[in-house]
N, C-alpha and C positions, 0 to 999 in steps of 0.2 A: 488604618492598618499600615504596618511597616512593609517594606519591600526587600526581597533578596533576589538579585538579578545578575545576569551574566554581563559584565562590563567589558565587552569584546574590544572596544577602542580605548580602554584604560583611562577614561576621563572622569570617573567617579560619578557620572550622571546617567540616569536611565533615559536614553534618548533613542528608543527603538531597539534596545538590546533585548535579546531573548531571555525569557525566564528560565529558571531551573526546571528540571522535570518535577512534575507534581509529586507531593509527598516527601520532598527532601527535608531532612531534619534541621531545625534551628535549636541550638543549645544555649541555655542560660546558666551561668555559674556566678556564685556558688549555689549549691542546692540541687544540681543535676535536674534542672527543669528542661523539658523538651516540647516543641510544638512543630507542626507541619506547615509548609506553605501550600497554597492552593494553585490552581491552574494559571492564575494571573501573577504568581510570584509573591503573593501577599501572605503575611503571617501576623498572628497576635497571640498573646498569652497573658493570663492573670497571675500576678506575683504578689507576695507579701511585701510590705515596705522594707526597703533595704538598698544596698549597693550591689550592682551586678555588671556583668559583661555578657554580650551575646555574639554568637558566631555560627556560621553555616557548617554543618557536619557533612562533608562530602569530600572523599579522597581526591576528586578530580578538580576541585576549586578551592580558592583561598581568597578571603577578603583582603583587599590591598589598599584601602583608603584610610586606614587607621581607626575605623569605627569599632571593629571587634576588640581592639586593645584599649579602648577608652571607656572607663566605667561610667555608669549612669545611676541615678538615684530615684527611688520612688518614695513618696512621703505623703502626708496629709495635705501638704501644700502643692506638691507636683505628683498627680495621680496618673498621668498619661505621658509616656515618653515614646517617641518614634525613632527607631534606629534602622535606617536603610543600609543594607549590606551590598556593596558593589564587589562582586567576586570576579576574579580572573582565573582563566583555565590553567591547570598545571600540566595539561597534556597538549601535544602538538596537533596540528590540523590533520583530520582524517576524513576523506570523502569516500562515498560508496555509491555504486549504481545498483538498481534493482529492475527486474522485468517480470511481467506476468501476462498471461493471455487466456482467453477462453478456449473452448473446443474448436479444433480445425476440422471441417467437414467439406467434402467436395461440393462445389456449387453454393456454398454459404460464405458469409463474411466472418472475419475473425478480428478482434480488436486487441492490440497490445498496449499495455500501460508500462511506461518506463520512467525512472526517477533517478536524479542525481541529488544525493543528500549529504549535508554537512553533519557529521556525527559528533562534532565537538563545539566548544564555546569559543572558537577562534574565527575571525573573519577570513573568508575564503577568497574574496575578490571576484572579479568576473571569470567566466568560464564557458564551457560548452559541453554538450553531451550528444551522442550520436547513436543511431540504430542502423546496422547493416543487415537487411532482412534477406531471408531465403529467396533465391531467384525464382522459385516456383510460385511465390505470392505475387499478386497484382496490387500495387499501391493505389488506394482510393483517396484518402484524406487524413489529416491530422489536426489535433487541437492541443496547443496552438500550432499554427502552420510552421514547418521547419524554416530555418534561415537559409539553408542550402539543401538542394536536392541534386545529388551526383550519382547517376546510375541507380543502384539499389541501396545507396547510403543516404540517410536523412540526418541533418545536423541542426541542432538548436543552439544558438548563442545566447548566453544569459547575462543579465545585469549582476551586480555584486551580490554574492550569497552570504548572508550574515550567519551568526552563530545558530546552530541547530535548524537552519532553514533548508529548504529543498526546492528543486525545480522538476516539474513533471510534464509529460506529454502522453496523449492517447492517440494511437495510430490504427486506422482501419484498413484492412486488406480484403481482397476477394480471393478465396481458394478456387482455382479453376474447377469446372464441373467434369473432372476426369476421374473415372472410377479406378484407373490405374494408380492414382495417388494414395489409395488406401494402404496404410502401413508405412507410408513414407514419413521420415523424420524431417521436419522443417527446422533448420538450424539458423539462428540469428545471433548477432553479436551486439552488445551494448557497451559503450565506453564513455568516460567523462574525464575532464581535467579542469583545473582552475589556475588562476594566476599565482596564488600563494603556494609556497613550498609545502609538501606533505612528507610526513614521516613514513607512511605506509601506502604503497601504490597497488597492493595486491587486490584490493576490492574496487579498483577503478575500472574494471572491465569484467564482463562475464559472457558466457555463451548460453543462450536460452534455446531449449529444444521442446518441440511438441509433435506428437505423432498424429497423422491424419487418420481419423476414424470415420465409420459410416454413421449415418443418421438413423435413429431408431424410429420405426413406424408403429405406433401403438395400435393401428387398425389391423395389423397382421398377427393372427393367433399362432400359437405354437403348433407344430406338426402333430396330427392326431396319432394315437398309438397304432402300431403296425399289425392290427388284427382286423378281422372282417368288420366293416362299418355298414350301417343301414341308414340310408337317407330316404326321406319321404317327400315326394313331389306333391305340391298343392295344385289340384286341378279344379276346373270349373264344372258346374253341373251342365254346362252347355255341351259337354262331351257326350252326354246321353240324351241330348235334345231338350233339356230343361232350360227355362229362361231365368231361373233363380240360381245364383251361384251357390255352390255347396263346397264343403271342405272335405273332398274325397282325397284320401292319402294313398299313394301308390308306392309300395315298398320297392326300393332300388338297391340291389345287392352290389357292393363294391368290394372287389377282391384286393388283398394286400399288394399284389403285383402292380396295381394301378396307381399307387402312391409313389 
């Protein structure tokens, strides 16, 4: 099968370069033939004998090694032709940070997942991303461990980030067992930067917020209706001198004012 890949270092060779997004079209002309690449950046297509060219159909990429403009022929003599397409990005570098966490409840742990992602087919170089967490939280651990811990700021230094690659970390905190935290909004900041220049820095930082809520106890039933209730106490036959237990039920009247 042939390849269509992001040639981020512009050397016309796939040496660790990221693939296109799955389902990117490959166009064969003449004849308006189309096929899709798979998750590994591979594609194939059955064609009648003839002369053709093939190119990637993607507004963000362009084949740059001359393969797309060089015709190839299929015939009874040559039935299989491999055309690898090395594509270069038509857009500049754009990095973004993301953050998510579970429910925050007093006395329980909460884990944050943070990510620095390369959204483009451009090499980003080395970089770092950080989490400045709400001072109400108690830091427990992180995977991977941060490169730097400074107060309530955790910083991860990264190796070179390739096209469409990302770096992530999971951080676990303890929410103090303080009932007064209920309703408190825990506010944390995530930011990231890389060595290469970016065209858009707006998505390089964000503020993540989560509200502290109470834990639900499924053993607690809802409050009974506010009308007169009747409860039955289970007594033993020993109350009347019998040695054999019996199921004597004694009505107990409960007035609404007692709830």
